[in-house]
MDTraj code that builds the backbone (N, CA, C; nanometers):
import mdtraj as md
import numpy as np

residues = "MET SER ARG ARG VAL VAL ILE ALA ASN ASP HIS GLY ALA VAL ALA VAL LYS GLN ILE ILE LEU GLU HIS LEU ILE ARG ARG GLY PHE ASP VAL ARG ASN LEU GLY VAL ASP SER GLU GLU SER VAL ASP TYR PRO ASP MET ALA GLN THR ALA CYS ARG GLU TYR LEU GLU GLY SER TYR ALA PHE GLY VAL LEU CYS CYS GLY THR GLY ILE GLY VAL SER ILE SER ALA ASN LYS ILE SER GLY ILE ARG CYS ALA LEU PRO GLN ASN SER TYR ALA ALA ARG MET ALA ARG GLU HIS ASN ASN ALA ASN PHE ILE ALA PHE GLY GLY ARG ILE SER TYR ALA GLU PRO VAL THR ASP MET LEU ASP ALA PHE ILE ASP THR GLU PHE GLU CYS GLY ARG HIS ALA VAL ARG VAL ASP LYS ILE MET GLY LEU GLU THR CYS".split()
xyz = np.array([
    [9.7616, 7.1532, 11.6436],
    [9.7978, 7.2708, 11.5660],
    [9.7064, 7.3863, 11.6044],
    [9.7670, 7.5021, 11.6153],
    [9.6902, 7.6237, 11.6382],
    [9.5891, 7.6418, 11.5260],
    [9.4787, 7.7026, 11.5556],
    [9.3762, 7.7298, 11.4542],
    [9.3791, 7.8762, 11.4126],
    [9.4920, 7.9434, 11.4416],
    [9.5059, 8.0839, 11.4051],
    [9.5931, 8.0966, 11.2812],
    [9.5501, 8.1847, 11.1911],
    [9.6219, 8.2099, 11.0661],
    [9.6282, 8.3598, 11.0440],
    [9.7412, 8.4056, 10.9907],
    [9.7549, 8.5455, 10.9521],
    [9.7597, 8.5517, 10.7997],
    [9.6924, 8.6506, 10.7432],
    [9.6887, 8.6659, 10.5976],
    [9.7072, 8.8132, 10.5627],
    [9.7782, 8.8376, 10.4535],
    [9.7947, 8.9749, 10.4043],
    [9.8065, 8.9715, 10.2525],
    [9.7687, 9.0800, 10.1910],
    [9.7727, 9.0916, 10.0451],
    [9.7916, 9.2366, 10.0043],
    [9.8317, 9.2523, 9.8786],
    [9.8372, 9.3867, 9.8218],
    [9.7182, 9.4045, 9.7279],
    [9.7194, 9.5143, 9.6549],
    [9.6094, 9.5501, 9.5653],
    [9.5938, 9.4549, 9.4471],
    [9.6953, 9.3758, 9.4159],
    [9.6884, 9.2834, 9.3032],
    [9.6284, 9.1497, 9.3367],
    [9.5824, 9.1339, 9.4618],
    [9.5339, 9.0019, 9.5039],
    [9.4130, 9.0110, 9.5968],
    [9.3317, 9.1120, 9.5789],
    [9.2151, 9.1304, 9.6649],
    [9.1177, 9.0137, 9.6499],
    [9.0879, 8.9745, 9.5280],
    [8.9886, 8.8681, 9.5049],
    [9.0371, 8.7331, 9.5562],
    [9.1625, 8.6980, 9.5277],
    [9.2118, 8.5674, 9.5726],
    [9.2242, 8.5649, 9.7244],
    [9.2618, 8.6773, 9.7849],
    [9.2663, 8.6842, 9.9321],
    [9.1297, 8.6560, 9.9902],
    [9.0244, 8.7114, 9.9293],
    [8.8896, 8.6927, 9.9805],
    [8.8479, 8.5458, 9.9707],
    [8.8822, 8.4807, 9.8597],
    [8.8523, 8.3377, 9.8430],
    [8.9227, 8.2564, 9.9514],
    [9.0485, 8.2856, 9.9741],
    [9.1282, 8.2140, 10.0746],
    [9.0737, 8.2410, 10.2145],
    [9.0454, 8.3651, 10.2441],
    [8.9922, 8.4039, 10.3742],
    [8.8631, 8.3277, 10.4055],
    [8.7708, 8.3286, 10.3126],
    [8.6433, 8.2583, 10.3323],
    [8.6644, 8.1084, 10.3484],
    [8.7565, 8.0521, 10.2715],
    [8.7861, 7.9090, 10.2799],
    [8.8446, 7.8731, 10.4173],
    [8.9363, 7.9549, 10.4648],
    [8.9965, 7.9297, 10.5962],
    [8.8918, 7.9377, 10.7074],
    [8.8040, 8.0336, 10.6991],
    [8.6978, 8.0474, 10.7991],
    [8.6058, 7.9255, 10.7948],
    [8.5700, 7.8795, 10.6738],
    [8.4870, 7.7586, 10.6613],
    [8.5551, 7.6370, 10.7229],
    [8.6862, 7.6346, 10.7166],
    [8.7625, 7.5234, 10.7743],
    [8.7842, 7.5393, 10.9243],
    [8.7330, 7.6450, 10.9812],
    [8.7382, 7.6616, 11.1258],
    [8.8572, 7.7389, 11.1792],
    [8.9285, 7.8083, 11.0915],
    [9.0425, 7.8872, 11.1357],
    [8.9981, 8.0255, 11.1812],
    [9.0689, 8.0776, 11.2791],
    [9.0539, 8.2153, 11.3239],
    [9.1565, 8.2955, 11.2448],
    [9.1110, 8.3802, 11.1531],
    [9.2006, 8.4462, 11.0588],
    [9.2201, 8.5931, 11.0947],
    [9.3459, 8.6317, 11.1071],
    [9.3820, 8.7729, 11.1270],
    [9.4124, 8.8302, 10.9892],
    [9.3220, 8.9119, 10.9379],
    [9.3332, 8.9690, 10.8042],
    [9.4043, 9.1037, 10.8123],
    [9.5286, 9.1058, 10.7665],
    [9.6074, 9.2289, 10.7664],
    [9.6186, 9.2883, 10.6261],
    [9.5464, 9.2296, 10.5324],
    [9.5539, 9.2737, 10.3943],
    [9.4577, 9.3863, 10.3624],
    [9.4614, 9.4256, 10.2358],
    [9.3757, 9.5338, 10.1882],
    [9.2543, 9.4766, 10.1156],
    [9.1486, 9.5573, 10.1111],
    [9.0257, 9.5156, 10.0447],
    [8.9895, 9.6059, 9.9281],
    [9.0878, 9.6840, 9.8812],
    [9.0639, 9.7692, 9.7651],
    [9.1830, 9.7564, 9.6711],
    [9.1661, 9.8046, 9.5514],
    [9.2729, 9.7976, 9.4525],
    [9.3603, 9.9234, 9.4517],
    [9.3488, 10.0014, 9.5575],
    [9.4379, 10.1170, 9.5735],
    [9.5777, 10.0641, 9.6051],
    [9.6760, 10.1127, 9.5342],
    [9.8114, 10.0598, 9.5411],
    [9.8722, 10.0640, 9.6812],
    [9.9271, 9.9497, 9.7216],
    [10.0094, 9.9373, 9.8420],
    [10.1323, 9.8550, 9.8033],
    [10.2362, 9.8632, 9.8822],
    [10.3602, 9.7934, 9.8499],
    [10.3633, 9.6543, 9.9127],
    [10.3827, 9.5530, 9.8276],
    [10.3812, 9.4152, 9.8774],
    [10.4893, 9.3836, 9.9801],
    [10.6094, 9.4456, 9.9744],
    [10.7054, 9.4155, 10.0814],
    [10.6528, 9.4571, 10.2191],
    [10.5800, 9.5683, 10.2229],
    [10.5223, 9.6136, 10.3495],
    [10.4179, 9.5154, 10.4009],
    [10.3369, 9.4628, 10.3118],
    [10.2327, 9.3680, 10.3518],
    [10.2957, 9.2384, 10.4030],
    [10.3997, 9.1921, 10.3334],
    [10.4692, 9.0702, 10.3768],
    [10.5330, 9.0908, 10.5132],
    [10.5996, 9.2033, 10.5307],
    [10.6656, 9.2311, 10.6583],
    [10.5648, 9.2377, 10.7728],
    [10.4543, 9.3029, 10.7512],
    [10.3512, 9.3155, 10.8550],
    [10.2999, 9.1780, 10.8971],
    [10.2682, 9.0937, 10.8002],
    [10.2151, 8.9601, 10.8307],
    [10.3200, 8.8720, 10.8977],
    [10.4425, 8.8775, 10.8501],
    [10.5486, 8.7945, 10.9076],
    [10.5804, 8.8355, 11.0502],
    [10.5843, 8.9636, 11.0771],
    [10.6085, 9.0099, 11.2138],
    [10.4961, 8.9645, 11.3063],
    [10.3738, 8.9749, 11.2587],
    [10.2589, 8.9288, 11.3381],
    [10.2702, 8.7791, 11.3653],
    [10.3042, 8.7021, 11.2642],
    [10.3211, 8.5575, 11.2796],
    [10.4270, 8.5269, 11.3862],
    [10.5392, 8.5948, 11.3793],
    [10.6492, 8.5683, 11.4717],
    [10.6168, 8.6109, 11.6148],
    [10.5255, 8.7052, 11.6319],
    [10.4866, 8.7514, 11.7650],
    [10.3746, 8.6682, 11.8259],
    [10.2937, 8.6037, 11.7430],
    [10.1769, 8.5327, 11.7923],
    [10.1930, 8.3827, 11.7842],
    [10.0883, 8.3129, 11.8188],
    [10.0892, 8.1667, 11.8093],
    [9.9993, 8.1268, 11.6925],
    [10.0541, 8.1420, 11.5733],
    [9.9810, 8.1127, 11.4510],
    [10.0247, 7.9787, 11.3938],
    [9.9325, 7.9112, 11.3293],
    [9.9641, 7.7845, 11.2629],
    [10.0496, 7.8095, 11.1389],
    [10.0148, 7.9124, 11.0636],
    [10.0863, 7.9479, 10.9414],
    [10.0362, 8.0824, 10.8933],
    [10.0970, 8.1306, 10.7864],
    [10.0544, 8.2557, 10.7257],
    [10.0325, 8.2398, 10.5771],
    [9.9526, 8.3291, 10.5205],
    [9.9238, 8.3318, 10.3778],
    [9.9513, 8.4726, 10.3265],
    [10.0235, 8.4805, 10.2156],
    [10.0534, 8.6087, 10.1524],
    [10.0098, 8.6051, 10.0066],
    [9.9604, 8.7171, 9.9582],
    [9.9164, 8.7244, 9.8190],
    [9.9546, 8.8601, 9.7593],
    [10.0017, 8.8555, 9.6358],
    [10.0232, 8.9765, 9.5569],
    [9.9873, 8.9403, 9.4130],
    [10.0197, 9.0231, 9.3189],
    [9.9816, 8.9959, 9.1806],
    [10.0293, 8.8605, 9.1305],
    [10.1551, 8.8287, 9.1561],
    [10.2100, 8.6999, 9.1117],
    [10.2413, 8.6049, 9.2269],
    [10.2500, 8.6568, 9.3469],
    [10.2950, 8.5787, 9.4621],
    [10.4461, 8.5823, 9.4772],
    [10.5141, 8.6237, 9.3730],
    [10.6603, 8.6239, 9.3747],
    [10.7138, 8.7304, 9.4702],
    [10.6655, 8.8518, 9.4583],
    [10.7158, 8.9613, 9.5407],
    [10.6961, 8.9384, 9.6891],
    [10.5766, 8.8924, 9.7272],
    [10.5532, 8.8695, 9.8705],
    [10.6344, 8.7515, 9.9221],
    [10.6534, 8.6494, 9.8387],
    [10.7306, 8.5334, 9.8862],
    [10.8785, 8.5694, 9.9011],
    [10.9331, 8.6451, 9.8070],
    [11.0723, 8.6891, 9.8203],
    [11.0869, 8.7765, 9.9452],
    [10.9945, 8.8700, 9.9627],
    [10.9992, 8.9595, 10.0784],
    [10.9916, 8.8813, 10.2089],
    [10.8994, 8.7892, 10.2176],
    [10.8823, 8.7098, 10.3401],
    [11.0068, 8.6291, 10.3710],
    [11.0679, 8.5738, 10.2686],
    [11.1854, 8.4890, 10.2907],
    [11.3095, 8.5672, 10.3324],
    [11.3020, 8.6990, 10.3306],
    [11.4105, 8.7830, 10.3817],
    [11.4018, 8.7997, 10.5337],
    [11.2897, 8.7593, 10.5915],
    [11.2655, 8.7779, 10.7343],
    [11.3074, 8.6523, 10.8097],
    [11.3930, 8.6713, 10.9083],
    [11.4462, 8.5602, 10.9869],
    [11.3329, 8.4764, 11.0472],
    [11.3393, 8.3468, 11.0239],
    [11.2402, 8.2544, 11.0789],
    [11.1272, 8.2197, 10.9846],
    [11.1222, 8.2824, 10.8688],
    [11.0133, 8.2589, 10.7742],
    [11.0617, 8.1700, 10.6599],
    [10.9781, 8.0732, 10.6260],
    [10.9984, 7.9883, 10.5084],
    [10.8680, 7.9937, 10.4290],
    [10.8670, 8.0752, 10.3256],
    [10.7463, 8.0984, 10.2466],
    [10.7555, 8.0250, 10.1133],
    [10.6573, 7.9414, 10.0876],
    [10.6513, 7.8645, 9.9636],
    [10.5594, 7.9338, 9.8627],
    [10.5910, 7.9182, 9.7372],
    [10.5099, 7.9696, 9.6268],
    [10.4775, 7.8512, 9.5362],
    [10.3762, 7.7734, 9.5722],
    [10.3483, 7.6502, 9.4975],
    [10.2780, 7.6760, 9.3652],
    [10.3013, 7.5855, 9.2709],
    [10.2313, 7.5926, 9.1427],
    [10.1188, 7.4902, 9.1341],
    [10.1138, 7.3988, 9.2312],
    [10.0082, 7.2973, 9.2343],
    [10.0019, 7.2356, 9.3739],
    [9.9082, 7.1426, 9.3939],
    [9.8890, 7.0807, 9.5250],
    [10.0085, 6.9972, 9.5678],
    [10.0727, 6.9313, 9.4729],
    [10.1905, 6.8524, 9.5067],
    [10.2992, 6.9412, 9.5668],
    [10.3261, 7.0540, 9.5034],
    [10.4280, 7.1464, 9.5538],
    [10.3878, 7.2025, 9.6897],
    [10.2598, 7.2321, 9.7085],
    [10.2121, 7.2825, 9.8376],
    [10.2323, 7.1784, 9.9468],
    [10.2037, 7.0537, 9.9162],
    [10.2217, 6.9445, 10.0114],
    [10.3702, 6.9274, 10.0464],
    [10.4557, 6.9306, 9.9455],
    [10.5990, 6.9139, 9.9682],
    [10.6587, 7.0311, 10.0463],
    [10.6019, 7.1505, 10.0284],
    [10.6493, 7.2671, 10.1019],
    [10.6372, 7.2438, 10.2520],
    [10.5320, 7.1760, 10.2930],
    [10.5123, 7.1449, 10.4348],
    [10.5899, 7.0200, 10.4744],
    [10.5746, 6.9143, 10.3966],
    [10.6313, 6.7842, 10.4315],
    [10.7836, 6.7853, 10.4352],
    [10.8460, 6.8485, 10.3392],
    [10.9917, 6.8462, 10.3280],
    [11.0593, 6.9744, 10.3752],
    [10.9926, 7.0891, 10.3596],
    [11.0567, 7.2177, 10.3903],
    [11.0011, 7.2863, 10.5147],
    [10.8985, 7.2283, 10.5741],
    [10.8353, 7.2846, 10.6934],
    [10.8029, 7.4326, 10.6742],
    [10.7492, 7.4659, 10.5576],
    [10.7123, 7.6046, 10.5272],
    [10.6087, 7.6526, 10.6276],
    [10.6241, 7.7767, 10.6716],
    [10.5278, 7.8343, 10.7648],
    [10.4442, 7.9455, 10.6999],
    [10.4723, 7.9730, 10.5744],
    [10.3915, 8.0656, 10.4950],
    [10.3720, 8.0055, 10.3565],
    [10.2606, 8.0415, 10.2954],
    [10.2323, 8.0026, 10.1584],
    [10.1867, 8.1284, 10.0841],
    [10.2294, 8.1419, 9.9599],
    [10.1981, 8.2614, 9.8817],
    [10.1241, 8.2237, 9.7536],
    [10.0380, 8.3143, 9.7114],
    [9.9620, 8.2957, 9.5881],
    [9.9564, 8.4259, 9.5099],
    [9.9367, 8.4137, 9.3803],
    [9.9245, 8.5286, 9.2929],
    [9.7809, 8.5530, 9.2512],
    [9.7357, 8.6735, 9.2700],
    [9.5992, 8.7092, 9.2330],
    [9.5783, 8.7244, 9.0838],
    [9.6861, 8.7391, 9.0089],
    [9.6766, 8.7558, 8.8634],
    [9.7276, 8.6332, 8.7890],
    [9.7411, 8.5224, 8.8600],
    [9.7897, 8.3977, 8.8022],
    [9.6711, 8.3056, 8.7734],
    [9.6730, 8.2432, 8.6569],
    [9.5720, 8.1419, 8.6227],
    [9.6301, 8.0057, 8.6577],
    [9.5916, 7.9545, 8.7724],
    [9.6409, 7.8250, 8.8180],
    [9.5637, 7.7118, 8.7508],
    [9.6285, 7.5982, 8.7358],
    [9.5651, 7.4809, 8.6746],
    [9.4654, 7.4139, 8.7689],
    [9.4759, 7.4429, 8.8959],
    [9.3821, 7.3886, 8.9943],
    [9.3450, 7.4993, 9.0919],
    [9.2347, 7.4840, 9.1616],
    [9.1911, 7.5901, 9.2529],
    [9.2933, 7.6191, 9.3632],
    [9.3079, 7.7451, 9.3959],
    [9.3964, 7.7871, 9.5035],
    [9.3570, 7.7178, 9.6338],
    [9.2285, 7.6989, 9.6549],
    [9.1825, 7.6341, 9.7777],
    [9.2303, 7.4891, 9.7861],
    [9.2448, 7.4209, 9.6736],
    [9.2986, 7.2844, 9.6749],
    [9.4454, 7.2851, 9.7164],
    [9.5204, 7.3817, 9.6648],
    [9.6614, 7.3931, 9.7035],
    [9.6728, 7.4284, 9.8516],
    [9.5883, 7.5185, 9.8968],
    [9.5885, 7.5575, 10.0372],
    [9.5550, 7.4382, 10.1263],
    [9.4556, 7.3600, 10.0879],
    [9.4199, 7.2410, 10.1656],
    [9.5347, 7.1410, 10.1719],
    [9.6047, 7.1222, 10.0608],
    [9.7197, 7.0312, 10.0602],
    [9.8249, 7.0804, 10.1592],
    [9.8470, 7.2091, 10.1637],
    [9.9427, 7.2697, 10.2565],
    [9.8976, 7.2486, 10.4012],
    [9.7721, 7.2803, 10.4285],
    [9.7180, 7.2708, 10.5640],
    [9.7182, 7.1273, 10.6156],
    [9.6792, 7.0349, 10.5308],
    [9.6578, 6.8965, 10.5723],
    [9.7838, 6.8119, 10.5752],
    [9.8989, 6.8733, 10.5548],
    [10.0261, 6.8015, 10.5532],
    [10.1099, 6.8421, 10.6732],
    [10.1741, 6.7443, 10.7335],
    [10.2629, 6.7703, 10.8459],
    [10.4077, 6.7538, 10.8019],
    [10.4958, 6.8223, 10.8707],
    [10.6387, 6.8123, 10.8461],
    [10.6851, 6.6709, 10.8779],
    [10.7604, 6.6122, 10.7874],
    [10.8051, 6.4738, 10.7997],
    [10.9233, 6.4568, 10.8945],
    [10.9950, 6.5624, 10.9227],
    [11.1157, 6.5591, 11.0091],
    [11.2230, 6.4700, 10.9478],
    [11.2911, 6.3912, 11.0292],
    [11.3969, 6.3034, 10.9797],
    [11.5023, 6.3800, 10.9022],
    [11.5387, 6.3248, 10.7869],
    [11.6438, 6.3873, 10.7053],
    [11.6055, 6.5280, 10.6609],
    [11.4754, 6.5543, 10.6548],
    [11.4301, 6.6866, 10.6124],
    [11.4588, 6.7922, 10.7183],
    [11.4597, 6.7541, 10.8444],
    [11.4893, 6.8490, 10.9519],
    [11.6321, 6.9020, 10.9382],
    [11.7238, 6.8146, 10.9003],
    [11.8628, 6.8562, 10.8798],
    [11.8688, 6.9587, 10.7677],
    [11.7931, 6.9359, 10.6617],
    [11.7934, 7.0280, 10.5476],
    [11.7285, 7.1610, 10.5829],
    [11.6204, 7.1563, 10.6596],
    [11.5559, 7.2810, 10.7022],
    [11.6516, 7.3599, 10.7911],
    [11.7228, 7.2911, 10.8779],
    [11.8233, 7.3596, 10.9604],
    [11.9297, 7.4266, 10.8725],
    [11.9689, 7.3600, 10.7652],
    [12.0659, 7.4198, 10.6741],
    [12.0076, 7.5423, 10.6041],
    [11.8824, 7.5331, 10.5651],
    [11.8144, 7.6482, 10.5036],
    [11.8172, 7.7665, 10.5993],
    [11.7775, 7.7415, 10.7232],
    [11.7697, 7.8491, 10.8223],
    [11.9100, 7.9020, 10.8547],
    [12.0103, 7.8175, 10.8452],
    [12.1473, 7.8608, 10.8675],
    [12.1955, 7.9603, 10.7651],
    [12.1343, 7.9610, 10.6490],
    [12.1724, 8.0560, 10.5439],
    [12.1370, 8.1994, 10.5832],
    [12.0484, 8.2171, 10.6795],
    [12.0100, 8.3517, 10.7231],
    [12.1278, 8.4266, 10.7834],
    [12.2289, 8.3560, 10.8271],
    [12.3432, 8.4208, 10.8906],
    [12.4561, 8.4491, 10.7912],
    [12.4419, 8.4052, 10.6686],
    [12.5488, 8.4254, 10.5679],
    [12.5521, 8.5697, 10.5194],
])
top = md.Topology()
chain = top.add_chain()
for i, resn in enumerate(residues, 1):
    res = top.add_residue(resn, chain, resSeq=i)
    for name in ("N", "CA", "C"):
        top.add_atom(name, md.element.get_by_symbol(name[0]), res)
traj = md.Trajectory(xyz[None], top)
């Protein structure tokens, strides 16, 4: 797996982005930070688009997006052809996003109080591989919806 990751955030997720960024670096990833470091308002669809385009142009292992809730960036990312962005609520969901859905992006909310640390969910995502098999057929069906 590539050790490159792209990350972006809006003004509602500066702190959680920093936690994730530092965690990824500690884990040995080379992180391309396209997010903001201030709470001056920026539009989350723009941040998602920038990160997704970078991901699609480069050889990245995955991408991370953050906004106030994670909802806006995940919806925005999933509008981009080739992107499967998960918005997990716990480590189990993060693991399944990779194992069953072959997600290539994960999103988090900077204003969300999660029951477990974001870094635990991120680790579950990172440390899980796509299972293929019957799940590959389903992922192909998901990607086929982009043409509808």
